[in-house]
C-alpha positions as CSV (number, residue, x, y, z in Angstrom):
1,X,-83.6,-29.3,-38.9
2,X,-82.2,-29.1,-42.3
3,X,-78.7,-30.2,-43.3
4,X,-76.6,-29.0,-45.9
5,X,-75.2,-30.6,-48.6
6,X,-73.2,-29.9,-50.8
7,X,-73.5,-30.7,-55.0
8,X,-71.9,-34.1,-55.9
9,X,-70.8,-32.0,-58.8
10,X,-69.0,-29.7,-57.2
11,X,-67.6,-31.7,-54.7
12,X,-65.7,-34.2,-57.2
13,X,-64.5,-31.3,-59.7
14,X,-61.2,-31.0,-57.5
15,X,-60.6,-34.5,-57.1
16,X,-57.5,-36.0,-57.3
17,X,-58.3,-38.2,-60.6
18,X,-58.7,-35.5,-62.5
19,X,-55.9,-33.6,-63.8
20,X,-54.6,-31.2,-66.7
21,X,-54.3,-33.0,-69.5
22,X,-50.2,-33.4,-72.1
23,X,-51.9,-30.7,-74.5
24,X,-53.1,-28.4,-71.1
25,X,-49.9,-28.4,-69.5
26,X,-48.1,-28.3,-72.6
27,X,-50.4,-24.7,-73.6
28,X,-49.4,-23.4,-70.2
29,X,-45.5,-24.0,-70.7
30,X,-45.8,-22.0,-74.4
31,X,-47.4,-19.5,-72.1
32,X,-45.4,-19.6,-69.6
33,X,-42.8,-16.6,-70.7
34,X,-45.5,-14.6,-71.5
35,X,-47.6,-15.4,-68.0
36,X,-43.7,-14.3,-66.7
37,X,-43.8,-11.1,-68.5
38,X,-47.1,-10.3,-67.2
39,X,-46.0,-10.7,-63.5
40,X,-43.0,-9.0,-63.8
41,X,-45.3,-5.6,-65.0
42,X,-47.7,-6.1,-62.3
43,X,-44.8,-6.1,-60.0
44,X,-44.0,-2.8,-61.9
45,X,-46.6,-1.1,-60.9
46,X,-47.7,-2.4,-57.7
47,X,-45.0,-0.5,-56.6
48,X,-45.4,2.9,-57.6
49,X,-49.1,2.4,-56.1
50,X,-48.9,4.3,-53.0
51,X,-46.1,7.0,-54.3
52,X,-45.9,8.8,-57.2
53,X,-43.0,6.7,-59.7
54,X,-39.4,8.3,-60.0
55,X,-36.9,8.0,-63.5
56,X,-36.7,4.4,-61.9
57,X,-40.0,3.1,-61.9
58,X,-40.8,4.6,-64.9
59,X,-38.0,2.4,-66.7
60,X,-38.9,-0.2,-65.4
61,X,-42.7,-0.2,-66.5
62,X,-41.3,0.7,-69.8
63,X,-39.0,-2.4,-70.2
64,X,-41.9,-4.8,-68.4
65,X,-44.2,-3.7,-70.7
66,X,-42.1,-3.8,-74.2
67,X,-41.4,-7.5,-72.9
68,X,-44.9,-8.6,-72.5
69,X,-45.8,-7.1,-75.8
70,X,-42.5,-9.3,-77.3
71,X,-43.8,-11.9,-75.6
72,X,-47.2,-12.2,-77.2
73,X,-45.8,-11.1,-80.5
74,X,-43.2,-14.1,-80.1
75,X,-46.4,-16.5,-79.2
76,X,-48.7,-15.2,-81.2
77,X,-46.0,-16.2,-84.2
78,X,-45.1,-19.4,-82.6
79,X,-49.2,-20.6,-82.7
80,X,-49.5,-19.1,-86.6
81,X,-49.2,-21.8,-88.1
82,X,-50.9,-24.7,-85.3
83,X,-53.9,-26.0,-86.0
84,X,-56.4,-27.1,-83.3
85,X,-58.3,-30.6,-83.9
86,X,-62.0,-30.4,-84.8
87,X,-64.4,-30.8,-82.2
88,X,-67.7,-31.8,-82.6
89,X,-67.7,-33.2,-86.5
90,X,-67.6,-29.3,-87.3
91,X,-65.8,-28.5,-90.8
């Protein structure tokens, strides 16, 4: 009988000591308004999956799309002047 053994990398990839860095957490926090806008758009679209959208649904989806576009624009404007550190010696 053969024993099933897990791959060590797959097991330790989710160890308690591996956590997001402060830079990664800052990036998530900076993108949070866009993430929430995307969630609102998905919610508005999910509501209309099993029925024809009425006027209120159409307005809700349109507002959610506009908010997503606005948040994308704002995020792009905030990060336009930010430069990332060079990795691997590439210049």
